[in-house]
C-alpha positions in Angstrom: -1.0 38.0 23.5 -4.5 36.7 22.9 -6.5 34.6 20.4 -9.3 36.0 18.3 -11.7 34.6 21.0 -10.1 36.8 23.6 -8.5 33.9 25.5 -4.7 33.9 26.1 -2.6 31.5 24.1 -1.7 28.4 26.1 2.0 27.4 26.2 3.4 24.2 27.6 6.9 24.7 29.1 9.0 21.6 29.4 12.0 22.5 31.6 13.8 20.5 34.3 15.4 23.5 36.1 13.2 25.2 38.7 15.1 28.5 38.5 14.9 28.5 34.7 11.2 27.7 34.9 10.5 30.7 37.2 12.4 33.1 34.9 10.7 31.8 31.7 7.2 31.5 33.2 7.4 35.1 34.5 8.5 36.4 31.1 5.7 34.6 29.2 3.0 35.5 31.7 4.2 39.1 31.5 3.4 39.0 27.8 -0.1 37.6 28.3 0.5 33.9 27.8 -1.0 31.1 29.9 1.9 28.7 31.0 1.8 25.0 32.1 5.1 23.6 33.2 6.3 19.9 33.1 9.8 18.9 34.3 10.3 15.9 32.0 9.2 14.3 28.7 7.3 11.4 30.3 5.0 13.8 32.3 4.4 15.9 29.2 3.3 12.9 27.1 0.9 11.8 29.8 -0.6 15.3 30.1 -1.2 15.6 26.4 -3.9 13.0 26.8 -6.0 15.7 28.4 -4.7 19.0 27.2 -3.5 20.3 23.8 -1.8 23.7 24.0 -1.2 26.2 21.3 2.6 25.9 21.5 5.3 23.9 23.2 8.6 25.4 24.5 10.9 22.4 25.1 14.4 22.3 26.7 16.6 19.8 24.7 18.5 18.6 27.8 15.8 16.8 29.8 16.3 13.9 32.3 15.5 10.6 30.6 14.0 11.1 27.2 15.6 14.3 25.7 13.8 17.1 24.0 14.4 15.8 20.5 12.8 12.4 21.4 9.9 14.2 22.9 9.3 16.3 19.8 9.4 13.1 17.6 6.7 11.5 19.8 4.5 14.7 19.6 4.9 15.0 15.8 3.7 11.4 15.1 0.5 11.9 17.2 -2.6 12.1 15.1 -4.0 14.9 17.3 -0.8 16.8 18.0 1.4 16.6 14.8 0.4 20.2 13.9 1.5 21.8 17.3 4.3 24.3 16.8 7.4 23.3 19.0 10.2 25.7 19.9 13.3 23.8 21.1 15.7 25.5 23.5 19.4 24.4 23.1 22.7 25.2 24.7 25.1 27.6 23.1 28.0 25.2 23.4 26.6 22.6 20.9 24.3 24.9 19.1 24.8 23.6 15.5 24.9 19.9 16.3 21.9 19.9 18.7 20.0 22.3 16.5 20.4 19.9 13.6 19.1 17.0 15.7 16.2 19.1 17.0 15.1 20.1 13.5 15.5 16.5 12.2 13.2 15.4 15.1 10.4 17.7 13.8 10.9 20.9 15.9 9.5 24.0 14.1 12.4 26.2 15.3 15.4 26.3 17.7 16.6 29.0 20.0 19.7 29.3 22.3 18.9 29.4 26.0 21.3 32.4 26.2 19.2 34.3 23.6 17.6 37.6 24.7 14.1 37.6 26.1 12.9 39.8 23.3 14.1 37.3 20.7 12.3 34.5 22.5 9.0 36.4 22.5 9.4 37.3 18.8 10.0 33.6 17.8 7.0 32.5 19.9 4.7 35.1 18.4 5.9 34.2 14.9 5.1 30.5 15.4 1.7 31.3 16.9 0.9 33.6 14.0 1.8 30.9 11.5 -0.2 28.4 13.4 -3.2 30.7 13.4 -3.1 30.7 9.6 -3.3 26.9 9.3 -6.5 25.8 7.7 -8.5 22.7 8.2 -7.1 22.0 11.7 -8.0 18.4 12.7 -10.5 17.7 15.4 -8.8 17.2 18.8 -9.2 13.8 20.3 -6.2 14.0 22.6 -2.7 12.8 22.3 -2.4 9.0 22.8 0.8 7.3 23.7 1.2 3.8 22.5 0.5 1.5 25.5 2.4 -1.9 25.6 2.1 -4.9 28.0 5.2 -7.0 28.2 4.3 -10.6 29.3 7.6 -12.1 30.4 9.9 -12.5 33.4 11.1 -9.0 34.3 14.4 -10.4 35.7 15.5 -11.9 32.4 18.2 -10.0 30.6 16.2 -9.9 27.4 13.3 -8.4 29.3 15.4 -5.7 30.8 16.8 -4.7 27.4 13.4 -4.7 25.9 11.9 -2.5 28.7 14.7 0.0 28.4 14.2 0.3 24.6 10.5 0.8 24.9 10.6 3.4 27.6 13.4 5.3 25.8 11.0 5.6 22.8 8.4 7.1 25.1 5.9 4.2 25.1 3.6 3.6 28.1 5.0 0.2 29.2 3.6 -2.3 31.8 4.8 -5.8 32.7 3.0 -9.0 33.6 4.8 -12.1 34.8 2.5 -14.1 37.2 1.1 -17.1 35.3 -2.2 -16.8 37.2 -2.6 -13.2 36.4 -1.7 -13.8 32.8 -4.5 -16.2 32.0 -7.0 -14.2 34.1 -6.1 -11.0 32.3 -9.0 -11.1 29.9 -11.4 -11.6 32.8 -9.9 -9.1 35.2 -9.2 -6.2 32.8 -12.0 -4.4 30.9 -11.4 -4.5 27.2 -11.3 -0.6 27.1 -8.2 -0.8 29.4 -6.3 -3.2 27.2 -3.0 -1.9 25.7 -2.3 -1.3 22.0 0.3 -4.1 21.9 1.1 -7.3 23.8 4.8 -8.5 23.7 5.0 -12.2 24.8 8.0 -14.4 25.7 7.4 -17.4 23.4 9.9 -19.6 25.2 8.9 -18.9 28.8 8.7 -22.0 31.0 6.4 -20.3 33.4 3.2 -20.3 31.2 1.9 -21.6 28.0 2.6 -18.7 25.7 0.8 -20.1 22.6 -2.4 -20.6 24.6 -2.1 -17.0 25.9 -1.7 -15.7 22.4 -4.8 -17.5 21.3 -6.8 -16.0 24.2 -5.7 -12.5 23.2 -6.2 -13.1 19.5 -9.8 -14.1 20.2 -10.5 -10.7 21.7 -9.3 -8.6 18.7 -12.7 -8.2 17.1 -14.4 -7.4 20.4 -11.8 -4.7 21.2 -12.2 -3.2 17.8 -16.0 -2.9 18.1 -15.9 -1.7 21.7 -13.0 0.8 21.6 -12.4 1.5 18.0 -8.8 0.5 18.5 -6.9 -2.4 16.9 -4.6 -4.8 18.7 -1.0 -5.9 17.9 0.6 -9.1 19.2 4.5 -9.5 19.1 6.3 -12.6 20.3 9.9 -13.2 21.3 11.7 -16.4 20.1 15.2 -17.6 19.5 15.0 -17.5 15.8 17.0 -20.9 15.5 16.1 -23.5 12.8 14.8 -25.9 15.5 12.1 -23.4 16.5 10.5 -23.3 13.1 7.5 -25.3 14.3 7.1 -23.1 17.3 7.1 -20.0 15.0 4.4 -21.6 12.9 2.3 -22.2 16.0 2.8 -18.6 17.1 1.7 -17.2 13.8 -1.3 -19.5 13.8 -2.2 -18.3 17.3 -2.4 -14.7 16.0 1.1 -13.3 16.4 1.7 -10.3 14.1 5.5 -10.3 14.4 8.1 -12.8 15.7 11.3 -11.2 16.9 14.4 -13.3 17.8 16.2 -12.8 21.1 19.5 -11.9 19.5 18.1 -9.1 17.3 20.2 -5.9 17.3 18.9 -3.3 19.7 18.3 -0.6 17.1 16.5 -3.0 14.8 14.3 -4.2 17.7 13.2 -0.6 18.4 12.6 0.0 14.7 10.4 -3.1 14.3 8.3 -2.3 17.3 8.0 1.3 16.4 7.0 0.5 12.8 4.3 -1.9 14.0 2.9 0.6 16.4 3.0 3.5 13.9 1.1 1.4 11.4 -1.4 0.4 14.0 -2.0 4.0 15.2 -2.4 5.1 11.6 -5.1 2.4 11.0 -6.8 3.5 14.2 -6.9 7.1 13.0 -8.2 6.0 9.6 -11.0 4.1 11.3 -11.7 7.1 13.5 -12.1 9.3 10.3 -14.6 6.8 8.9 -16.7 6.8 12.2 -16.5 10.6 12.2 -17.7 10.7 8.6 -20.6 8.5 9.4 -21.5 10.6 12.5 -21.4 13.7 10.4 -23.8 12.1 7.9 -26.2 11.2 10.7 -26.0 14.8 12.1 -26.7 16.2 8.6 -29.8 14.0 8.2 -31.1 15.1 11.5 -30.5 18.7 10.7 -32.3 18.4 7.4 -35.3 16.9 9.1 -35.4 19.6 11.8 -34.9 22.3 9.2 -38.2 21.4 7.4 -40.2 22.8 10.3 -37.7 25.5 11.5 -38.3 29.1 10.7 -34.5 29.8 10.6 -33.9 28.0 7.3 -31.5 30.5 6.0 -29.1 30.2 8.9 -29.3 26.5 8.9 -28.6 26.4 5.1 -25.3 28.1 5.7 -24.4 25.6 8.5 -25.3 22.7 6.2 -23.2 24.0 3.4 -20.2 24.2 5.7 -20.8 20.7 7.0 -21.2 19.4 3.4 -17.9 21.0 2.4 -16.2 19.5 5.4 -17.7 16.1 4.8 -16.7 16.2 1.1 -13.1 16.9 2.0 -13.0 14.1 4.5 -14.6 11.7 2.0 -12.0 12.6 -0.6 -9.2 12.1 2.0 -10.7 8.7 3.0 -11.2 7.6 -0.6 -7.7 8.5 -1.6 -6.3 6.7 1.4 -8.4 3.6 0.7 -7.6 3.6 -3.0 -3.9 3.7 -2.2 -4.1 0.8 0.3 -6.2 -1.3 -2.1 -3.9 -0.5 -5.0 -0.8 -1.5 -3.0 -2.3 -4.7 -1.6 -3.8 -5.7 -4.9 -0.7 -5.2 -7.0 1.6 -6.9 -4.4 -0.8 -9.9 -4.1 -1.3 -10.1 -7.9 2.4 -10.0 -8.6 3.1 -12.7 -6.0 0.2 -14.8 -7.3 1.2 -14.6 -10.9 4.9 -15.3 -10.2 3.9 -18.3 -8.0 1.6 -19.8 -10.6 4.2 -19.4 -13.3 6.8 -21.1 -11.1 4.5 -24.0 -10.2 3.6 -24.5 -13.9 7.2 -24.2 -15.1 8.6 -27.1 -13.1 6.3 -29.9 -14.3 6.4 -28.3 -17.8 10.2 -28.7 -18.0 9.8 -32.3 -16.8 7.2 -33.1 -19.5 9.3 -31.3 -22.3 12.4 -33.3 -21.3 10.5 -36.6 -21.5 8.8 -35.7 -24.7 12.1 -35.9 -26.5 12.7 -39.3 -24.9 9.3 -40.5 -26.3 10.1 -39.2 -29.8 13.5 -41.1 -29.8 11.8 -44.3 -28.5 9.2 -44.1 -31.3 11.9 -43.8 -33.9 13.7 -46.7 -32.4 10.5 -48.8 -32.4 10.0 -48.0 -36.1 13.5 -49.2 -36.9 13.0 -52.4 -34.9 9.7 -53.1 -36.7 11.5 -52.8 -40.0 14.1 -55.3 -38.8 11.5 -57.7 -37.3 9.2 -57.8 -40.4 12.1 -57.7 -42.8 11.1 -54.6 -44.7 14.3 -52.6 -44.2 16.6 -51.9 -47.1 18.5 -54.9 -48.5 16.8 -57.3 -46.0 14.6 -60.3 -46.8 11.5 -60.9 -44.8 11.8 -63.3 -41.9 8.1 -64.2 -41.7 5.4 -65.1 -44.1 5.4 -62.3 -46.7 1.6 -61.8 -46.7 1.3 -61.7 -42.9 4.6 -59.8 -42.7 3.3 -56.7 -44.5 -0.1 -56.9 -42.9 1.3 -56.8 -39.3 3.9 -54.3 -40.3 1.4 -51.8 -41.8 -0.8 -52.1 -38.8 2.0 -51.3 -36.4 3.4 -48.5 -38.5 0.0 -46.9 -38.5 -0.1 -47.0 -34.7 3.4 -45.6 -34.6 2.5 -42.8 -37.0 -0.6 -42.0 -34.9 1.6 -41.8 -31.7 4.1 -39.6 -33.5 1.3 -37.3 -34.6 -0.1 -37.0 -31.1 3.4 -36.3 -29.7 3.8 -33.5 -32.3 0.5 -32.0 -31.2 1.6 -32.3 -27.6 4.7 -30.4 -28.5 2.7 -27.5 -30.0 0.5 -27.3 -26.9 3.5 -27.5 -24.5 5.3 -24.6 -26.4 2.1 -22.5 -26.0 2.1 -23.2 -22.3 5.8 -22.4 -22.1 5.3 -19.0 -23.9 2.3 -18.3 -21.6 4.4 -19.0 -18.5 7.2 -16.7 -19.7 4.6 -13.9 -20.2 3.2 -14.5 -16.8 6.6 -14.2 -15.3 7.2 -10.9 -17.2 3.8 -9.6 -16.0 4.6 -10.4 -12.4 6.9 -7.4 -12.4 4.0 -5.0 -12.5 4.5 -3.8 -8.9 8.1 -2.8 -9.4 8.6 0.9 -9.0 12.1 1.3 -10.5 12.4 2.8 -13.9 13.6 0.1 -16.5 14.2 -0.2 -20.2 10.8 -1.7 -21.2 10.3 -3.4 -24.6 6.9 -1.9 -25.6 5.9 -4.3 -28.4 6.7 -7.4 -26.3 4.9 -6.0 -23.2 1.8 -5.1 -25.3 1.8 -8.7 -26.7 2.0 -10.0 -23.1 -1.0 -7.9 -22.1 -3.0 -9.1 -25.1 -2.2 -12.7 -24.4 -3.4 -12.4 -20.8 -6.6 -10.6 -21.9 -7.2 -13.1 -24.7 -10.0 -15.0 -22.8 -11.8 -11.6 -22.4 -11.2 -10.4 -26.0 -12.4 -13.7 -27.5 -12.6 -14.2 -31.2 -15.3 -11.5 -31.9 -12.9 -8.6 -30.9 -10.1 -8.0 -33.4 -6.9 -6.1 -32.3 -4.9 -4.1 -34.8 -1.5 -2.6 -33.9 0.4 0.2 -35.6 3.6 0.9 -33.7 5.9 3.6 -35.1 7.6 4.8 -31.9 10.9 3.3 -30.7 10.5 -0.2 -29.2 12.3 0.7 -25.9 10.8 3.1 -23.3 12.4 4.1 -20.0 9.5 3.8 -17.5 8.1 1.7 -14.6 6.7 -1.7 -15.6 3.4 -0.6 -14.1 3.0 2.0 -16.9 2.4 -0.8 -19.5 1.4 -3.8 -17.5 -1.1 -2.0 -15.3 -2.2 1.1 -17.2 -2.5 -0.4 -20.7 -4.2 -3.6 -19.3 -6.8 -1.5 -17.5 -7.5 0.6 -20.6 -7.8 -2.4 -23.0 -9.9 -4.3 -20.5 -12.3 -1.3 -20.3 -12.4 -1.2 -24.1 -13.3 -4.9 -24.2 -16.1 -4.2 -21.7 -17.5 -1.3 -23.8 -17.4 -3.4 -26.9 -19.2 -6.3 -25.1 -21.9 -3.9 -24.1 -22.3 -2.5 -27.6 -22.5 -6.1 -29.0 -25.2 -6.9 -26.4 -27.2 -3.8 -27.5 -26.6 -4.8 -31.2 -25.3 -1.3 -32.0 -22.2 -3.0 -33.6 -21.7 -6.3 -35.4 -18.1 -6.8 -34.5 -15.5 -5.5 -32.0 -12.3 -3.7 -33.0 -9.4 -2.3 -30.9 -6.6 -0.2 -32.5 -3.3 0.2 -30.6 -0.8 2.7 -31.9 2.5 4.2 -30.6 4.2 7.3 -31.8 6.5 10.1 -30.7 4.5 13.3 -30.3 5.6 16.9 -29.5 3.2 18.4 -26.9 3.1 21.1 -24.2 4.8 18.5 -21.9 7.7 18.3 -24.3 8.6 15.3 -26.4 6.3 12.5 -25.4 5.9 8.7 -26.0 2.2 8.4 -27.0 0.3 5.1 -26.7 -3.2 5.4 -28.3 -5.9 2.8 -27.7 -9.2 3.2 -29.6 -12.3 1.0 -29.6 -15.7 1.0 -31.4 -17.7 0.1 -28.2 -20.2 2.0 -26.2 -18.9 5.6 -25.7 -18.8 7.3 -22.2 -21.9 9.3 -21.5 -21.3 13.1 -21.2 -22.7 13.4 -17.7 -20.0 11.0 -16.3 -17.0 11.9 -18.4 -15.5 14.2 -15.8 -15.6 11.5 -13.1 -14.0 8.5 -14.9 -10.7 9.0 -13.1 -12.2 9.2 -9.6 -11.4 6.4 -7.1 -14.3 3.8 -6.7 -16.4 5.4 -9.5 -17.7 2.9 -12.0 -20.6 2.7 -14.5 -20.6 -1.1 -14.4 -23.1 -3.2 -12.6 -22.5 -4.0 -8.9 -19.9 -6.7 -8.6 -18.5 -6.3 -12.1 -16.0 -3.4 -11.3 -14.2 -1.8 -8.4 -13.9 1.7 -9.9 -10.1 1.6 -9.4 -8.9 0.7 -12.9 -8.7 4.2 -14.5 -8.0 5.9 -11.2 -4.9 3.7 -10.8 -4.0 4.3 -14.5 -4.3 8.1 -13.9 -2.0 8.0 -10.9 0.6 5.8 -12.5 0.8 8.1 -15.6 0.8 11.2 -13.3 3.8 9.7 -11.5 5.6 9.7 -14.8 4.7 13.4 -15.2 2.4 12.6 -18.1 -1.3 12.6 -18.7 -4.2 10.7 -20.2 -6.3 12.4 -22.9 -9.8 11.1 -23.6 -11.7 11.6 -26.9 -15.2 10.1 -26.6 -18.0 9.9 -29.1 -21.1 7.9 -27.8 -21.7 6.5 -31.3 -18.1 5.9 -32.4 -16.4 4.6 -29.2 -13.6 5.8 -27.1 -10.0 6.9 -27.9 -7.5 7.2 -25.0 -4.0 8.7 -25.4 -1.4 8.0 -22.8 1.4 10.7 -23.0 4.6 10.1 -21.1 7.6 12.5 -21.5 10.6 10.7 -23.0 14.2 11.4 -24.1 15.2 12.5 -27.6 14.3 9.9 -30.1 16.8 7.8 -32.0 17.5 8.8 -35.6 14.8 7.6 -38.0 11.7 7.8 -35.9 9.1 10.4 -36.9 7.7 12.9 -34.5 4.1 14.1 -34.7 3.4 17.8 -34.1 0.3 17.7 -31.9 -2.9 15.9 -31.2 -4.2 13.6 -33.9 
C-alpha cells in the first residue's frame, strides 16, 4: 500500500518479542508497508524526535512503560497527537485492557490472536482515515519533556521521584555534585538545558536558594535562544516552620513547591500538569514565530513577484499562503483571547473581593464607634442642662445671664457635632452599600449556574459604572421580565457591564461631536418567544454614535476595536458574545448611525411564572 506520492506508508512497530516481530514485519512488508521496529516505549519516544511515521502498531504488554502509557505520551505531543495508533492486546484480558487502551488515546485495538487479514484491514482503514485529515500540523518532531533532578540520588525521596518521572516517560537526568551544580550554567550550553529543574530545597550539600536564583536569571536568555520556556520545581517539608524558606524559594523563581510527604499519584499529577502547561505555551510561541516567518516569506514573495513573469502561478501560491496564515491567525487570536479573558476575570474578581474585604473591616470599626459618639453627645447635652440649670424643674446654679450665654454656645457646638455625625452616617452607609455591591460583583468569574436577581445585579453594574456615566447620561429602566434568572453570574456582571460601558463611550463621542445634547440609556427586560424558544431578553439602547456599516460585522471579533490606541482592548464584545453563546443564546444588534445602538441579549429560559407577559418576536 502506497501514498499518493508513490512512497510506501511508514509503520512503527513497538514489540518486545523477536519472534512476533519477525512474523508481523514480514506480513506488513508483504503488503507494501515500510516497517521500523522498537522493543520498548523508551526507545520509541526517543526515536520520535527524528522520525514521524504514518501509523504506530503497539503491543500493550511492553517491558517498563506499557503500551497504554506510551500512547498517552504520543497523544499529548504537539507534533504527534494526530498519529493513528493501533494497540495489540491479549485475548485473555481483552475487554479490560482494551478499555484502558482506548482511554489512553489509542485509535483502535486488536487481539494479538486476530487473523492477519483483519490486522491488515484495520491498518488500511486507519491510514485511509488519516489520509482524509485536513490541515495537518507542520512536523517539528516529537519532544519528550526533559527534567534535571538536583538532589542526592541516594535519598529515599529522590528514588521515589525518579521512579515516578521515568514511569511517566520523561527524559530524566540527575545532578548531585555541588561543584557541578553551580558550574552548570557555565558548562552546559543554554540549548541543552532541560524543560524543568527539580531542586531539593533542604539539601545540606549545596545552597539550593542560590542555585534557584542562578537558574531563574537564565529564563529570558533560554526563551530568546531556544524558544522554550523553563520550569523550576522545589522539594520542601511543607511544615509550618519552613514558611520562611518557602517564601525565599518563590522569591528565587520557583514555580511550584512540593512537600516531601505528598502522595505519589498527586506528585506525578502536579509535575505532569506543570510540564503539560509549559509544552502548550512553547507550542503557542512556536505558532507565533511561524506566523511571523510566514508573513516575512509572503512579503519577499510579493516583492519578487513584481518582476517575475510567472505572476499567475505565484498568485495561486500566495492565495494558499494567505488562507493558511489567516487560519493560524484566528487560532492564535482565539487562544490569546481565552487566556486574556481567564486571567483578567480571575484577577479582577480577586482584586474586587480583596478591596471590599479591606474596606469592610475599618468600615465596621467606624460604624460601631459612630454609635458611641452619638450616645456621648446626648449625654453631654444632658450634663450641660444639669450644669447650667436649664433642665426641667431645676433652678440655675450660675448667674442667669452668663448661664444662658454659655449654655447656648455649648448647645450650638453640640448640635453642629450631631449634624456632622449624621452626615458621616449617610456617607458610611453609602460606602457599606458600595462594599456589598463590590462583593457581589467579585463573583463574575464563577461558572456555575445560579439563581441571579436581575434588578439587583443591574443596579450593582450601574453603581460600579457611575463614575463613567456621570451626571450627563441618564439611565432609564423598564423591567417586565421575572426578577430571577438561572444563569452564570458572568452573563450579567460581565456581559451587561461591557455593553453599557460601550454605550457610555458611544454617548461620550456623540457629546464631543455635539451631535446630541444629552446622553440616555434605556435598559429593558422581557420574556420573548423566538426561534430559540422562550428567551429572557435584556435590551440596552443608547442615543450615542452608531456603529459604522463597514465595521458592523467585525464587532464581535477578538481584539477588534474602533477606539483610539490605549483606550480599548477589543475584548469586551468578544467576551460578551462567547458568554452568551455558552448559554446557547445570541446577541442581536440594531444600529442606526444617527439614532444610536440597540443590543438585545437573548438567553433561553424556563417557562415563566404566571402573570408575566411574553412578547411574540423582535421589537
